[in-house]
N, C-alpha and C positions, 0 to 999 in steps of 0.2 A: 272568309277568304279576303285577304288584304291585297290591295293593289301594289303598294310598296311595303315590303316587310323587312324585318331585321335580317332575314336570311339573304335578301338581295345584296346587302352590303358585304356579304361574305363571298360573293362570286364576282368574277371579272365582268361577265356579261351584265350582271345586275348593276354594278358600278358604272359601266359604260352607259347603260340605259338611263340611269339617274342623272349622270352628267349631261347627256344629250338633251334630256327633258328640261332640266333646269336652264341650260344654256339657251335653248330655243325660247323659253319663257322670258328670260332676262333680255334677250335681243328685241323683244316686242315692247318692253317697258319704255315709256317716255323718258328721255334723258339718258338712258342706258343703251338705247338703240344705236348710238354712235360708237359704242365700245367695240373694239376689234373682237370678233368671235374667238380668235385664238387666245387672247388674254382672258376673256370670259371663261373659256373652257379650262384654262390653267387654274384660275381662281376657284372655280367650282370643283375641279379635280382635287385640288389641295383640301378643300373643305370636306368632300366626300371621303378622301383618304384619311383625314384626321378622325372623322366620325368612325370609319372602319377600324382604325387602330384602337379607338376607345371601346368599341363594341367587343373586339377580340380581347382587349385588356392585357395585351402583351407589351409592357412598358420597359422591357429589357433593351439593352443596346441593339441586340440582334433584331428584336421585334420592331424597333423604331426604324432601323436601316432598311429592313424588308418593307416596312410600311411606306417609306419614302420612295423606294424602288417601285412599289405598286402604284404610287401616285403618278410617277413618270409614265408607267405603262398605261394607266387609265387615261392620262392626258393624251399620249400618243395615239391610243386607240380612238379616243373621242374626236380628236382633230383630224385623224385620218379618215374617219367616217364622214366628217363634215366636208372635207375637201373632195372626197369621192362623190358624195351626193351633189355637191355644188357643181362639179364638172359635168356630171350626168344631166343636171337640170339645165345648165348652159347649153349643152349639146342638143337637148330636146327643143329648147326655145329657138335656137338658130335654125332648125329644120322647118 
């Protein structure tokens, strides 16, 4: 049983989880903790999306365009999840 498997790269939820995990780790690293989380999520989403394209192996024009669209969807999903959790955390701390 693998924690992160190749199959995770083939699902949207798996890619979101990987991006969220890597972004949270990068945010705690010295020197990188000042990096805007939105930019970090974009970079990690692009990396995960490129790995996903390579795993699928569809290097046709259509496959690459769909891969880029998936990168955008992964990024928006990851940043949306971050913003939502940030707002919830701020509301809880204020109370």
